[in-house]
N, C-alpha and C positions, 0 to 999 in steps of 0.2 A: 275230535274229528280230524281226519287226515286231510292233507292237501289234495289227495285224489278225489275226495268227495266234493270238494269245491270246484275242481276243474272239469269234472265230468258233468254231462247234461243230466238233468233230472229225468226220471222215467216219464214217458208220455209226451216229451217235447223233442222235436227233431230240429236240430240247428242247421242242418245242411239243406234245408228246403229252399228252392229257388222261387222267386216271386213269379206269379202267373204271367205269362207272356200276353202282350196286348193283342186284341183281336186284329184280324187282317185289315179291316176297313176302319180303323180307329179314327174318329173325327169326321168321317163321311156320314151323310144322312142315311137313315134306314132305307132299304130297297124300295119300299112302297110309299115313300114320302113325296108329296107333291106340294110345291109352294104356291099359295094362292095370292093373287093380287087384290089389293083393295079397290073397291069401285071408285070411279071418279066422283068428285064433289058435285052436288046438284047445281043446276044453273043459277046464277045470281049469288053464289056463295062468295063471300069476301073473306080473305085471309085475315086472321087477327093481327093487329098492329104490333110490331116489336116494341119492346120497352125503350123509351127514349132517354131514360135517366132516372133520377130520384123523383119521387112524388113531392109535391109542395110541402106536405106535412113533415115528411122525413127531412127535407132540406132545411125547413124552419127549425126543427128540433136539433139537427146537427150543427146549425150555426151557433148554438149556445155551448158546444163542447169546449172550445177554446177560441181565442181570437183568430187562429189560423183558418179554420173553415169559414168563419165570418168574412174574412178578407177574400178568400177564394170565391165565395158566393157573390161578393160585390164586384168581382172582376170577370167571372165567367159569363159568357153571353146568354145561355138559356136562363140562368138564374138571376142575373142582374136586371132583367127586363120585367120581373114580376115584383110588384110593390110589396106583397106580404113577405117575401123572402128578404128583400132589402130592408124592410122594417126590422125583422128579427136580427139580421146581421148587424145593423147599425146599433140596435139596442144592446147586443152582446158586446160590441166594441165600447159602448158607454159603460157597461158593467165592468169591463176590464180596466178602463181608465179610472173608475172610482176605486177599484181594488188597489190599483197602483198608487193613487193618491193617499189612500188609507194606510198604506205601508209606511209612509213618511211619519206617521204618528208614533211609530215604534221607537223613535229617537227619544221621546219623552219617557222618563223612567216608569212610573207607575200609572199615571193617568193615560199616557199614550197606549200602554198595553191594554188597559181597560177599554179605551175607545176602539182600538183595533179589534179586540175580541168581540165586542158588541156589534161593531160594524161588519165584521167578517161573518158572524152568525146571521145577521140580517141579510147580507148579500147572498149567503148560501140559500136561505129560504126563498128569496126572490128568484134566484137562479133556478132552483128546482121548480117553482111555480111557472116560470117562463118556459122551461122545457116541457112540462106537462101540458100547458095550454097550447104550445106550438105543435106538439104531436097530435093534439085533438083538432087542429085546424083553427083554433081561436088565437087571441092575442092577449097577453097580460101586459097592460100598459103601466110601466113604472112612472111615478108621478112627473119627474122632470125629464128623465131620459126618454120616456115614451112619447112625449109631445115633440121633442126634437127629432126623434127617429121617424115619427109619422110625417112631419113636415118635409124631411129630407127624402123620404121614400115615396111620398105621395099616397100612402096607405090611409084609408079612411076607416076608423074604428067605430 
């Protein structure tokens, strides 16, 4: 094949076509378009309330993500006034402290690693149960930490 065949346009295709020009009233409504107004609400209609923040279940479940949201929920005014959110936040802080204390067992060569592994798996299962129960609006009370958190928050289980 020659170079001419590659540079010439194939038959049936026109390369110098200009794109179609926009219509004169482009973007304007059609000529017979009329905008209708919505009727006013009926008497006694109350506007729906705007969202004021996280729901209690969401805040309780988020408190277990790390110790940072737990501390925030204990300090922020709308959340620190609700006993259930305080309960879950305090319980999460307790779980974090237990995990921190558990990490000191890693100094012991073999037995420490075994204790840390078993304790870590146990805390993981407890942590997942706490998140699931908190998202459902219930509470999973950890044996020693749960009693302390309930006393501090004023939450009755």
